Each structure stands twice: as C-alpha cells, then as structure tokens.
TORLUM-78436 format. One record per residue (C-alpha): residue number from 1; x negated, y, z. Coordinates in steps of 0.25 Angstrom, whole numbers. Layout:
<nodes>
NODE   bake       X       Y       Z
NODE    NUM       X       Y       Z
...
</nodes>
This chain:
<nodes>
NODE   bake       X       Y       Z
NODE      1     -57      -9     -12
NODE      2     -44     -18     -11
NODE      3     -43     -29       0
NODE      4     -43     -40     -10
NODE      5     -55     -35     -18
NODE      6     -62     -33      -4
NODE      7     -58     -47       0
NODE      8     -63     -53     -13
NODE      9     -76     -45     -13
NODE     10     -78     -50       1
NODE     11     -75     -65      -2
NODE     12     -84     -65     -14
NODE     13     -95     -58      -6
NODE     14     -94     -68       5
NODE     15     -94     -80      -5
NODE     16    -106     -76     -12
NODE     17    -113     -71       0
NODE     18    -110     -85       6
NODE     19    -115     -92      -7
NODE     20    -128     -84      -6
NODE     21    -131     -86       9
NODE     22    -127    -101       8
NODE     23    -136    -104      -4
NODE     24    -147     -96       3
NODE     25    -145    -102      16
NODE     26    -145    -116      10
NODE     27    -157    -113       1
NODE     28    -165    -107      13
NODE     29    -161    -119      22
NODE     30    -166    -129      12
NODE     31    -179    -121      10
NODE     32    -181    -120      25
NODE     33    -178    -135      27
NODE     34    -189    -139      16
NODE     35    -199    -128      21
NODE     36    -197    -133      36
NODE     37    -200    -147      32
NODE     38    -212    -143      24
NODE     39    -218    -133      33
NODE     40    -220    -132      48
NODE     41    -214    -124      59
NODE     42    -226    -115      60
NODE     43    -225    -111      46
NODE     44    -211    -105      49
NODE     45    -216     -99      62
NODE     46    -227     -91      54
NODE     47    -216     -85      45
NODE     48    -207     -82      58
NODE     49    -219     -74      64
NODE     50    -218     -64      53
NODE     51    -203     -63      52
NODE     52    -201     -52      61
NODE     53    -211     -43      54
NODE     54    -205     -46      40
NODE     55    -190     -44      46
NODE     56    -193     -31      53
NODE     57    -200     -26      40
NODE     58    -188     -30      32
NODE     59    -178     -22      41
NODE     60    -186     -10      40
NODE     61    -186     -11      25
NODE     62    -171     -12      24
NODE     63    -169      -2      35
NODE     64    -154      -5      34
NODE     65    -153       3      22
NODE     66    -148      -9      14
NODE     67    -136     -10      23
NODE     68    -135       5      22
NODE     69    -133       4       7
NODE     70    -122      -7       9
NODE     71    -115       2      20
NODE     72    -115      15      12
NODE     73    -102      18       5
NODE     74    -107      27      -7
NODE     75    -121      21     -12
NODE     76    -130      29     -22
NODE     77    -141      24     -30
NODE     78    -150      33     -21
NODE     79    -146      25      -9
NODE     80    -151      12     -16
NODE     81    -164      17     -21
NODE     82    -167      24      -7
NODE     83    -165      11       0
NODE     84    -174       4     -10
NODE     85    -185      14     -10
NODE     86    -185      14       6
NODE     87    -185      -1       7
NODE     88    -196      -3      -3
NODE     89    -205       8       4
NODE     90    -203       2      18
NODE     91    -205     -12      13
NODE     92    -219      -9       8
NODE     93    -222      -2      21
NODE     94    -218     -14      28
NODE     95    -226     -23      20
NODE     96    -238     -15      22
NODE     97    -236     -15      37
NODE     98    -235     -30      37
NODE     99    -247     -32      28
NODE    100    -256     -24      37
NODE    101    -249     -29      50
NODE    102    -250     -44      46
NODE    103    -263     -47      53
NODE    104    -257     -41      66
NODE    105    -245     -50      64
NODE    106    -255     -62      63
NODE    107    -263     -58      75
NODE    108    -250     -57      83
NODE    109    -246     -71      80
NODE    110    -260     -76      80
NODE    111    -258     -82      66
NODE    112    -267     -77      55
NODE    113    -259     -82      43
NODE    114    -248     -72      47
NODE    115    -256     -61      40
NODE    116    -255     -66      26
NODE    117    -241     -71      29
NODE    118    -236     -58      33
NODE    119    -242     -50      21
NODE    120    -236     -60      11
NODE    121    -222     -62      17
NODE    122    -220     -47      19
NODE    123    -219     -45       4
NODE    124    -205     -49       6
NODE    125    -202     -36      12
NODE    126    -205     -29      -1
NODE    127    -196     -38      -9
NODE    128    -185     -36       1
NODE    129    -186     -21       0
NODE    130    -186     -21     -16
NODE    131    -173     -29     -16
NODE    132    -165     -23      -5
NODE    133    -157     -13     -13
NODE    134    -153     -23     -24
NODE    135    -149     -33     -13
NODE    136    -141     -23      -6
NODE    137    -134     -18     -18
NODE    138    -129     -32     -21
NODE    139    -124     -33      -7
NODE    140    -116     -20      -8
NODE    141    -110     -26     -21
NODE    142    -107     -39     -13
NODE    143    -114     -46     -24
NODE    144    -118     -58     -16
NODE    145    -118     -67     -28
NODE    146    -130     -61     -33
NODE    147    -137     -61     -19
NODE    148    -134     -76     -19
NODE    149    -141     -79     -33
NODE    150    -153     -70     -30
NODE    151    -156     -76     -16
NODE    152    -153     -90     -20
NODE    153    -163     -89     -31
NODE    154    -174     -82     -23
NODE    155    -172     -93     -12
NODE    156    -174    -104     -22
NODE    157    -187     -98     -27
NODE    158    -193     -94     -14
NODE    159    -189    -107      -7
NODE    160    -194    -116     -18
NODE    161    -208    -109     -18
NODE    162    -208    -110      -3
NODE    163    -205    -125      -3
NODE    164    -215    -128     -14
NODE    165    -226    -120      -6
NODE    166    -223    -128       7
NODE    167    -224    -141      -1
NODE    168    -238    -137      -5
NODE    169    -242    -133       9
NODE    170    -241    -118       9
NODE    171    -235    -119      23
NODE    172    -231    -105      28
NODE    173    -233     -99      15
NODE    174    -222    -107       9
NODE    175    -212     -98      18
NODE    176    -219     -86      13
NODE    177    -218     -89      -2
NODE    178    -203     -93       0
NODE    179    -200     -80       7
NODE    180    -208     -71      -3
NODE    181    -202     -78     -15
NODE    182    -188     -77     -10
NODE    183    -190     -62      -8
NODE    184    -196     -59     -21
NODE    185    -186     -67     -29
NODE    186    -174     -60     -22
NODE    187    -181     -47     -26
NODE    188    -182     -51     -40
NODE    189    -168     -56     -40
NODE    190    -161     -44     -34
NODE    191    -168     -35     -44
NODE    192    -165     -43     -56
NODE    193    -150     -43     -53
NODE    194    -148     -30     -45
NODE    195    -141     -18     -51
NODE    196    -148      -8     -43
NODE    197    -158       0     -51
NODE    198    -171       5     -44
NODE    199    -173      20     -43
NODE    200    -183      28     -35
NODE    201    -173      37     -28
NODE    202    -175      40     -13
NODE    203    -164      48      -6
NODE    204    -167      53       7
NODE    205    -152      55       9
NODE    206    -149      41       6
NODE    207    -160      36      14
NODE    208    -155      44      27
NODE    209    -141      39      25
NODE    210    -145      24      23
NODE    211    -156      24      33
NODE    212    -147      31      43
NODE    213    -137      19      42
NODE    214    -148       9      40
NODE    215    -157      14      51
NODE    216    -148       8      62
NODE    217    -148      -5      54
NODE    218    -163      -5      53
NODE    219    -164      -4      69
NODE    220    -154     -15      70
NODE    221    -161     -24      60
NODE    222    -174     -21      66
NODE    223    -169     -25      80
NODE    224    -162     -37      74
NODE    225    -174     -42      67
NODE    226    -183     -39      79
NODE    227    -175     -47      88
NODE    228    -173     -58      78
NODE    229    -187     -60      74
NODE    230    -194     -56      87
NODE    231    -192     -71      91
NODE    232    -201     -75      80
NODE    233    -212     -65      85
NODE    234    -211     -70      99
NODE    235    -210     -85      96
NODE    236    -221     -84      86
NODE    237    -230     -77      97
NODE    238    -226     -84     109
NODE    239    -224     -98     104
NODE    240    -229    -105      91
NODE    241    -227    -104      76
NODE    242    -220    -117      77
NODE    243    -210    -113      87
NODE    244    -207    -100      79
NODE    245    -205    -110      67
NODE    246    -195    -117      75
NODE    247    -188    -104      78
NODE    248    -188     -98      64
NODE    249    -182    -111      59
NODE    250    -172    -111      70
NODE    251    -168     -97      65
NODE    252    -168    -101      50
NODE    253    -159    -113      52
NODE    254    -150    -105      62
NODE    255    -149     -93      53
NODE    256    -144    -101      41
NODE    257    -130    -102      46
NODE    258    -127     -90      54
NODE    259    -136     -79      46
NODE    260    -130     -84      33
NODE    261    -116     -82      39
NODE    262    -119     -68      44
NODE    263    -126     -64      32
NODE    264    -115     -68      23
NODE    265    -104     -60      31
NODE    266    -114     -48      34
NODE    267    -117     -46      19
NODE    268    -103     -47      14
NODE    269     -96     -40      26
NODE    270    -106     -28      27
NODE    271    -104     -22      13
NODE    272     -89     -25      14
NODE    273     -87     -19      28
NODE    274     -95      -7      24
NODE    275     -86      -5      12
NODE    276     -74      -4      22
NODE    277     -80       6      32
NODE    278     -68      15      31
NODE    279     -58       4      33
NODE    280     -60       0      47
NODE    281     -48      -9      48
NODE    282     -53     -18      36
NODE    283     -67     -18      42
NODE    284     -62     -23      55
NODE    285     -53     -34      48
NODE    286     -65     -39      40
NODE    287     -74     -38      52
NODE    288     -65     -47      60
NODE    289     -64     -57      49
NODE    290     -80     -57      47
NODE    291     -82     -59      62
NODE    292     -72     -71      62
NODE    293     -78     -77      49
NODE    294     -92     -76      55
NODE    295     -88     -83      68
NODE    296     -80     -94      60
NODE    297     -93     -98      52
NODE    298    -104     -95      62
NODE    299     -99    -102      74
NODE    300     -97    -116      69
NODE    301    -109    -115      59
NODE    302    -119    -111      70
NODE    303    -114    -121      80
NODE    304    -114    -132      70
NODE    305    -129    -129      67
NODE    306    -132    -129      82
NODE    307    -125    -143      84
NODE    308    -133    -149      72
NODE    309    -146    -142      74
NODE    310    -154    -155      77
NODE    311    -150    -162      64
NODE    312    -151    -150      56
NODE    313    -165    -147      60
NODE    314    -169    -162      61
NODE    315    -164    -165      47
NODE    316    -167    -152      39
NODE    317    -180    -148      45
NODE    318    -186    -160      51
NODE    319    -190    -165      65
NODE    320    -201    -155      66
NODE    321    -191    -144      67
NODE    322    -182    -150      78
NODE    323    -187    -140      89
NODE    324    -178    -130      81
NODE    325    -165    -138      85
NODE    326    -163    -131      99
NODE    327    -167    -118      94
NODE    328    -157    -119      82
NODE    329    -146    -123      91
NODE    330    -147    -110     100
NODE    331    -150    -102      88
NODE    332    -137    -106      81
NODE    333    -129    -100      93
NODE    334    -138     -87      92
NODE    335    -133     -86      77
NODE    336    -118     -89      81
NODE    337    -118     -75      87
NODE    338    -125     -67      76
NODE    339    -115     -67      64
NODE    340    -103     -61      72
NODE    341    -113     -51      79
NODE    342    -118     -47      65
NODE    343    -104     -46      59
NODE    344    -101     -36      71
NODE    345    -114     -28      68
NODE    346    -111     -28      53
NODE    347     -97     -21      56
NODE    348    -105     -10      63
NODE    349    -114      -9      51
NODE    350    -104      -9      40
NODE    351     -96       2      47
NODE    352    -108      11      47
NODE    353    -111      10      62
NODE    354    -126       5      61
NODE    355    -129      13      73
NODE    356    -120       4      81
NODE    357    -126      -8      74
NODE    358    -139      -3      80
NODE    359    -134      -1      94
NODE    360    -128     -15      95
NODE    361    -141     -21      91
NODE    362    -149     -13     101
NODE    363    -139     -17     112
NODE    364    -143     -32     110
NODE    365    -158     -29     112
NODE    366    -159     -30     127
NODE    367    -152     -44     127
NODE    368    -161     -49     115
NODE    369    -174     -44     121
NODE    370    -171     -49     135
NODE    371    -168     -63     129
NODE    372    -181     -63     122
NODE    373    -189     -60     134
NODE    374    -183     -70     142
NODE    375    -183     -82     132
NODE    376    -196     -80     125
NODE    377    -205     -86     137
NODE    378    -196     -98     137
NODE    379    -195    -105     123
NODE    380    -191    -102     109
NODE    381    -178    -110     112
NODE    382    -175    -100     124
NODE    383    -177     -88     114
NODE    384    -166     -94     105
NODE    385    -157     -96     117
NODE    386    -160     -81     121
NODE    387    -156     -77     106
NODE    388    -142     -84     109
NODE    389    -140     -76     121
NODE    390    -143     -63     114
NODE    391    -134     -67     102
NODE    392    -123     -69     112
NODE    393    -124     -56     119
NODE    394    -127     -49     106
NODE    395    -114     -54      99
NODE    396    -106     -46     109
NODE    397    -114     -34     108
NODE    398    -113     -34      92
NODE    399     -98     -36      93
NODE    400     -96     -25     104
NODE    401     -99     -13      95
NODE    402     -91     -18      83
NODE    403     -80     -22      91
NODE    404     -79      -9      98
NODE    405     -80      -1      85
NODE    406     -70     -10      77
NODE    407     -61     -16      88
NODE    408     -66     -30      86
NODE    409     -72     -34      99
NODE    410     -82     -45     103
NODE    411     -72     -52     111
NODE    412     -61     -51     100
NODE    413     -72     -57      90
NODE    414     -74     -69     100
NODE    415     -59     -71     101
NODE    416     -58     -72      86
NODE    417     -69     -82      86
NODE    418     -63     -92      97
NODE    419     -57    -101      86
NODE    420     -70    -102      79
NODE    421     -77    -105      93
NODE    422     -67    -116      96
NODE    423     -68    -122      82
NODE    424     -84    -122      83
NODE    425     -83    -128      97
NODE    426     -74    -139      91
NODE    427     -83    -141      80
NODE    428     -95    -142      89
NODE    429     -89    -153      97
NODE    430     -86    -161      84
NODE    431    -100    -160      79
NODE    432    -107    -163      92
NODE    433     -99    -176      94
NODE    434    -101    -181      79
NODE    435    -115    -177      78
NODE    436    -118    -184      92
NODE    437    -113    -197      86
NODE    438    -121    -196      73
NODE    439    -136    -198      72
NODE    440    -146    -193      61
NODE    441    -148    -179      57
NODE    442    -142    -180      44
NODE    443    -129    -186      49
NODE    444    -128    -177      60
NODE    445    -129    -165      51
NODE    446    -119    -170      41
NODE    447    -109    -175      51
NODE    448    -111    -163      60
NODE    449    -109    -153      48
NODE    450     -96    -160      43
NODE    451     -90    -162      57
NODE    452     -93    -147      60
NODE    453     -87    -141      47
NODE    454     -75    -151      48
NODE    455     -72    -148      63
NODE    456     -74    -133      62
NODE    457     -65    -133      50
NODE    458     -55    -141      57
NODE    459     -55    -132      70
NODE    460     -54    -120      61
NODE    461     -42    -126      54
NODE    462     -35    -129      67
NODE    463     -37    -115      72
NODE    464     -33    -109      58
NODE    465     -45    -100      57
NODE    466     -43     -90      46
NODE    467     -58     -90      43
NODE    468     -58    -105      40
NODE    469     -47    -104      30
NODE    470     -54     -92      24
NODE    471     -67     -99      22
NODE    472     -61    -112      16
NODE    473     -52    -103       7
NODE    474     -65     -96       2
NODE    475     -73    -109       0
NODE    476     -61    -115      -8
NODE    477     -59    -103     -17
NODE    478     -74    -102     -21
NODE    479     -75    -117     -22
NODE    480     -64    -118     -32
NODE    481     -70    -106     -40
NODE    482     -83    -114     -41
NODE    483     -76    -127     -45
NODE    484     -69    -119     -56
NODE    485     -82    -114     -61
</nodes>
C-alpha cells in the first residue's frame, strides 16, 4: 500500500470514526441528561450493580478473537465462521449462568428486583455475540461510515423508547428497555448491511490460532473489566444504591470525552498498525504521532471538564446530582492518563505481542488492589482519588514496555507533551479567572468553553504545534466538502 493511499485511508477512517463517536456521544449525552432528570440516582445504581456481571460475560464471549481477526494478516472464511460459532455458544452459556445465578446476585445486594433485571438485561449478551463478526469485518475494512449509520439509528430507537418509558413511570426498567433495544437494533442493522455470509464451519486450527493470540487479550480484558467494575460492586455493597448512582453518573460524564478520543484512535490505529507489522520504522513513526495527537486532545478537554464540572452537572442534570461534582473533578484526572496508556498497549497488541500486553496489565494489579483496600473504608470520593494515583503509576508501567520494545520511552513521550502541558496550564488560568467573574451555570459553561477553546488554540499557535495545524486543516477540508455538497 502506498504512503499516500495509507494516509488517505487513515484520514477517512479517523474522520468517519470521529463522526460516529461524536454523534453517538452527543446522542448518549442528551439521552443521559433526559433520563437523569426523569429518574432518581437509585435507578442508575441498580443498573450499576449488574454492570460487572454483564461486562465480564461479554469479555468471555469475545475472548479477544475479534481482535485476533483484525490482527491476522491472511484471513479465511473459516476464521470468521469459527469466531461466530464460538461466540454464539459462549454467549448462550453465559446467559444461562446469569439466569440461574440472578437470585444469588439479588441476595448479595439485598435487593430482590435485581433477579428480574439480571435475567432481562443479560439478553444483550446474545445480541452482541450474533453481531461481532459483522462488526469486526467492517472494522477490518475501516468502513466506519457504516458503523456510524447503524449505531446512530440504534441509539435513536433505544434512547427514544427509554425516555418514553421513563416519562410513563417505568423507573429502572426504562434503562433496561433502552439498553436492550440498542443491542437488538444494532444486531439487525449489521446483518442487514454486512457482507459476511453465515456458514457452519468450525476449524480447530483456526480456533487455536485466534484463541492463542486472543487468550492473552482475554486475560487482560478480564483484569481490566474486573478492576474497573469492582468499584460498582464495592460501592453498591458497602454504601447505597444512591451513592452508586452518583458514581456511575460520574463515570458516564467523564468517559464521554476521554473514552471517545481513545476509542476513535484505537479503532483506527489498531488495524492500521497491524497492517504495518513488518515495517517497524513506519509503525514507530505512526505510534509517535498518535501519542502526541492523543495528548494534544485529551489534556485540555479533560482539564476543561474538571474546571467546569459544577456548571456542567448543575445545568445539565439538575441540583439533585451536585454530589457528582467532586467525584467528576478527580475522575477527569484519572481519565487524562488512560488514552496515552492505551495507545502504548495498542502498539504491543498490533505488533502481535499480546503476551507483553498481559504482563504489563498484571504488573499494575498490586497498586490497584492496594489503593482499593486503603480507600474503600473512607468514602466514595477517596476511592476515586485512589484511582487517580493508580492511573498515574499505571501510565508509566504501560509506556515502559512499549518504550523498551520500540525505542520511544515514557520520558521521551512526556518530553513531547511539554508544549501541550504548558498550553493546558495557560488555558486553565484563563478559564478559572473568567468563570470566577461570571455567575450562573449557563453563562459559566458558555464563557468557559469559548475561553477554553480560544486560549488553548492561541497557545498552540504560539508554540507552533503540528497537531493543532493538522486538526484545523482536516476540519477545514471536510467542512468545505460538506459545503459543496
């Protein structure tokens, strides 16, 4: 593949992945705002209690084999059908286990309604297994335009039904209806437009190859999900459903920015880097650019959200959600570290070293467990502060192995981020001063965002940051195309 073709393919992939993620993020955000105003924190807390069981089951269903398909150079029809059949069988088994175990989950949390909630919500596992191959094939082809259309329509259908159900007093079931209909609509959409034809072919050789690669990712994903979702279990068991509702809303708002950025870059760069496995020099070049671009976007966006946390929560969700503010401010700084750390891990994954991916994540376990044990008896806010400390240490661990393998160390990455850090600090001072002088949530948000974007752009221009000019050029080019249409 020529350099120009590769660059064009990447640019188009990033653009449509951005369109998809932006539209979904905006849609999810609007739906979350409406549901948060219609429902109470306890309703979100009940769903949060189940998240770890659903999340871990979903990890087992994929088993890293979807990523294995993307990473594999020469893919066959047997590879796709093997992954499909394996995922379908595992999803059915997972559903049966959750169905039978639902009363025990309800007893653990001492909340009887969780039995029926678990049994209904777990149906999404089967929907996810049915659609994974069609979704993976589109990702391999970097057809993010189709992803965008399917997911946007699915979100509209599920979100609309959820809001209507909340208006009519269905409470927590509104969230269940929303999630189920999104999953079902995605399944229908991907099979309507997907070009993979179902076949009953299971190859042991293909399974061993894909699972051999994916098993390490399975272990990594299990660990990651467990450490992420275990907070929901502990808060739901030690504290109250309402406090868990505040925490889950904190994650939802905080993840809107950082996780969207991470997801876009990871989805586009993973298949791209995987296609360059034999060209280490080009891999390293793209790796450096992705790290810097990720930092350029993540640092100011998460800092700005932390600065504007109170007007954001007060205006969008209402005063009943104001206890979220201190949690969100700390969580923003947790998420500042994650995107760059995940880019480093993505580099190991794309190069076929999922074994190192696993070792890196295992190395973080003692720090994470220690922080959890220390902070849990104190408060929910202390637990989030503990996550920030863990994220800071983990970012170094994540970058260490990829730096050692590819010659781009953690400290070299930090050195490249210095202009972004200075620009973010300058932006923070400007936003803090201006918003301190402005009253009212709406005005603080409007003025804060405008000042934040303008000041960060000004500092980026002063430091002549390449990333700033790349983004502005990309936006101008696609905006001109839309104008012509």
